[in-house]
C-alpha positions in Angstrom: -184.3 -7.5 88.6 -185.4 -3.9 88.3 -189.1 -2.4 88.0 -188.8 -0.5 85.6 -191.8 1.3 86.8 -189.8 2.2 89.5 -186.9 4.0 87.8 -189.5 6.3 86.0 -190.8 7.1 89.1 -187.1 7.8 90.0 -186.4 10.1 86.8 -189.8 12.1 87.6 -189.0 13.1 90.8 -185.9 14.6 89.7 -187.6 16.9 87.3 -188.1 20.4 87.7 -187.9 22.7 91.5 -189.5 22.5 94.8 -191.2 24.8 96.7 -188.6 25.6 98.8 -186.1 25.8 96.2 -188.1 28.3 94.4 -188.1 30.5 97.2 -184.3 30.2 97.7 -183.4 31.2 94.1 -185.8 33.8 94.1 -184.2 34.9 96.9 -180.6 35.0 95.9 -181.8 36.4 92.4 -183.7 39.6 94.8 -180.1 40.1 97.0 -177.9 40.0 93.7 -180.6 42.6 92.4 -180.8 44.6 95.1 -176.6 44.2 95.5 -176.4 45.1 92.0 -178.7 48.6 92.1 -176.7 49.7 95.1 -173.7 49.1 92.8 -174.6 51.2 90.1 -176.0 53.9 92.7 -172.9 54.0 94.7 -171.3 54.3 91.3 -173.6 57.4 90.6 -173.4 58.8 93.4 -169.0 58.8 94.0 -169.5 60.3 90.0 -171.9 62.9 90.7 -169.3 64.1 93.8 -166.1 63.5 91.4 -168.4 66.2 89.4 -168.6 68.5 92.1 -165.7 68.1 93.4 -164.1 69.9 90.0 -166.7 72.2 89.2 -165.5 73.9 93.1 -162.3 73.6 91.9 -162.7 75.5 88.8 -164.5 77.8 90.9 -161.7 78.2 93.6 -159.0 78.6 90.5 -161.4 81.4 88.4 -161.5 83.7 92.4 -157.8 83.2 92.9 -157.2 84.3 89.1 -159.7 87.1 89.8 -158.1 87.6 93.1 -154.6 88.0 91.5 -155.6 90.0 88.8 -157.8 92.4 91.0 -155.7 92.4 94.2 -158.8 91.4 96.2 -161.3 88.5 96.8 -164.7 89.2 94.7 -166.7 90.8 96.5 -170.6 89.5 97.7 -171.7 92.8 96.1 -174.8 95.0 97.7 -177.2 97.8 97.6 -175.9 101.2 97.0 -178.0 103.6 97.4 -176.3 106.0 93.9 -176.9 102.6 92.2 -180.5 102.5 89.0 -181.5 100.0 88.4 -184.7 99.4 85.5 -187.0 96.9 85.2 -188.1 94.4 82.7 -190.4 97.6 81.8 -188.2 100.2 82.2 -189.0 101.1 85.0 -186.4 102.1 88.3 -186.7 99.8 90.8 -184.6 98.3 93.7 -183.7 94.5 94.3 -185.0 93.5 97.4 -186.4 90.2 100.2 -188.2 91.0 103.0 -188.0 88.7 105.3 -191.5 87.6 106.6 -189.8 84.7 109.0 -187.2 87.8 110.7 -189.9 90.3 111.5 -190.6 92.1 108.6 -186.7 92.6 107.5 -186.3 94.6 104.4 -183.5 93.4 102.6 -182.4 96.1 99.5 -180.3 94.2 97.0 -177.0 95.2 94.3 -177.7 94.1 91.1 -175.2 92.8 88.7 -173.6 95.9 86.2 -170.8 95.2 83.6 -169.9 98.9 83.7 -168.1 98.6 87.5 -164.8 98.3 88.2 -164.0 94.7 90.7 -164.3 96.8 93.7 -167.3 98.7 93.1 -168.8 96.0 92.1 -173.4 95.6 93.1 -173.3 91.9 92.0 -172.6 88.8 93.6 -168.5 87.5 93.9 -170.8 85.0 91.2 -171.5 87.5 88.9 -167.8 89.1 89.3 -166.0 85.8 88.6 -167.7 85.6 85.4 -164.8 86.7 83.3 -162.5 84.6 84.6 -164.7 81.2 83.7 -164.4 82.2 80.3 -168.4 83.0 80.3 -167.9 86.8 79.6 -170.6 86.7 77.0 -173.2 86.4 80.0 -172.1 90.0 80.9 -171.9 91.1 77.4 -176.1 90.1 76.9 -176.9 90.6 80.2 -178.7 87.7 80.4 -180.1 87.5 84.1 -181.9 84.1 83.0 -178.9 82.5 81.5 -177.8 79.2 84.0 -174.1 78.6 84.9 -173.7 74.6 84.7 -170.9 74.9 86.5 -172.8 76.7 89.9 -175.4 74.0 90.2 -174.0 70.7 91.9 -175.3 67.6 90.1 -176.4 65.7 92.8 -179.0 68.4 93.8 -181.8 69.1 90.1 -181.8 72.5 89.9 -184.7 73.6 87.8 -184.7 76.1 85.2 -184.4 79.5 86.1 -188.2 81.0 86.9 -189.6 84.4 88.0 -189.9 84.0 91.9 -192.8 84.9 93.8 -193.7 85.5 97.4 -194.1 82.7 99.5 -194.5 82.3 103.2 -191.0 83.0 103.7 -190.7 86.4 102.1 -191.2 88.7 99.5 -189.4 89.4 96.7 -188.6 91.6 94.1 -186.9 91.1 90.6 -188.4 93.8 88.8 -189.8 90.5 86.7 -186.6 89.0 85.6 -185.6 85.4 85.6 -182.4 85.2 87.1 -180.5 82.3 87.7 -179.1 80.7 91.2 -176.1 79.4 92.3 -175.7 76.0 94.6 -172.0 77.6 96.1 -171.3 80.1 98.4 -168.4 82.0 99.7 -167.1 82.3 103.1 -168.8 85.9 103.8 -165.4 87.2 105.9 -163.9 87.2 102.5 -166.5 88.1 99.9 -167.4 91.1 102.1 -170.5 93.4 101.4 -170.0 96.7 98.9 -168.4 98.8 100.0 -165.5 96.9 101.7 -163.5 94.7 99.7 -160.7 92.1 101.9 -157.7 90.9 100.0 -155.1 88.3 100.8 -153.5 89.7 103.5 -156.3 89.3 106.0 -155.4 85.5 105.8 -153.6 85.4 109.0 -154.5 82.1 109.8 -152.9 80.5 106.4 -154.7 80.1 103.0 -155.2 76.1 103.4 -156.2 76.7 107.0 -159.3 79.1 105.6 -162.6 78.1 104.0 -163.0 80.1 100.3 -166.3 78.9 99.2 -168.5 75.6 99.7 -172.0 73.6 99.2 -174.5 75.7 100.7 -177.3 74.4 103.1 -180.9 74.4 101.3 -184.5 72.8 102.3 -185.7 70.8 99.1 -189.2 72.6 99.7 -188.1 76.2 100.4 -184.5 77.1 97.8 -185.3 74.3 94.6 -188.7 75.8 93.7 -189.2 80.0 93.0 -188.2 81.1 96.2 -185.0 83.2 96.7 -185.3 82.9 100.8 -181.9 82.6 101.1 -181.2 81.7 97.7 -181.4 85.0 95.9 -179.5 84.5 92.4 -175.6 85.5 92.2 -177.1 88.7 89.9 -177.9 90.1 93.3 -175.1 91.2 95.5 -175.4 91.5 99.2 -177.8 89.0 100.3 -177.3 85.3 101.6 -177.7 83.6 98.7 -174.1 83.7 97.7 -173.0 83.9 100.8 -172.5 81.4 104.2 -171.2 82.0 107.9 -172.4 79.0 109.2 -170.3 75.7 111.3 -173.0 73.4 110.3 -172.6 70.6 107.3 -176.4 69.7 106.8 -177.4 67.0 104.4 -180.6 68.5 101.9 -184.1 67.9 103.3 -187.1 69.4 104.3 -186.9 71.6 107.5 -182.9 71.7 107.9 -181.8 75.1 109.7 -180.4 76.1 106.4 -179.7 79.8 107.2 -175.8 80.4 107.6 -175.0 77.0 106.6 -173.6 74.6 104.8 -174.9 71.1 103.4 -175.6 68.9 100.2 -177.4 66.2 98.4 -174.3 64.0 98.8 -174.2 61.3 101.7 -171.4 61.6 103.4 -171.0 65.4 103.0 -170.0 68.7 101.3 -167.3 70.0 98.9 -165.1 72.7 100.4 -162.3 75.4 98.7 -159.8 76.5 100.4 -158.2 79.6 99.9 -155.0 78.2 98.4 -157.6 76.5 95.8 -157.2 72.8 97.3 -160.7 70.9 97.3 -162.2 68.6 100.6 -164.8 66.9 101.5 -165.9 68.0 104.9 -168.7 65.2 106.4 -171.4 66.1 108.5 -169.4 65.2 111.5 -167.0 67.8 111.3 -166.5 69.7 114.8 -167.9 72.9 115.1 -165.3 74.4 116.5 -163.1 73.7 113.8 -164.9 74.5 111.2 -165.6 77.9 112.6 -161.4 78.2 113.2 -161.8 77.6 109.4 -164.4 80.2 108.4 -162.5 82.7 110.0 -158.7 84.3 108.2 -158.5 86.7 111.2 -159.5 88.4 114.4 -158.8 91.9 113.4 -157.9 93.4 109.9 -161.1 92.3 107.8 -161.2 94.6 105.8 -160.1 97.0 103.2 -161.8 99.7 102.4 -162.4 99.5 98.5 -161.1 102.5 96.1 
């Protein structure tokens, strides 16, 4: 005959979790949470990359519409000694950057001017194509602080435009204006400096084999704050804030060699638009010699004099 007390004891031993079971359960739950979080982050990164590709494609199409309409690529603008600009107090001034890293080099810039024809524009290419992006209201209101959402990569959190201040990298003259920036740079062999302009005839290597524009490299501790250093606004013409010539593709990080180069906050690479308006996401391991070839539209006849 069975002992009733033994049955009770057996039942009691089967209730609850042992310490080992509890630890294993917690570990499994932690792994599932980690996998879920990683999946969510990956999905968000993929969505941001897709949005960035779509934005870059629209910008590239705007450049194509501009070049079809005016028979030249939009220039990167630049300083014109005959131009006259007035600061927020109505006093004449010249937009400029004095490079404290590069032997106090002084760089005077142009400024976007809606009255100038495309071939004589002193603002950057990003300013020149606002009409093609259906943002002509920015030109008509002359609103320097107007932020253009399509110019901002969703993976790179740009601050609301603020007035620039001098820093350890440079001294800047903005005329007291708050000017919006952009995350994309154009190939400086296509977006030439005022007064030179380039047209499609200079692209001897084929439109699909020539970089038109891409995401530019930044150091978040420098460019994403108030500095203009290699990040001048798209209103400003002639600067490296809107053009690139390098062959490296970097990830946003403190201390990266951002000057001349390309880069992004995307985990695997940066978005580029070729001169035929096709888009590519190029990885950071892209061969530098291949990148140099894509950056060079032709060996000679790079510029045609503006009219």
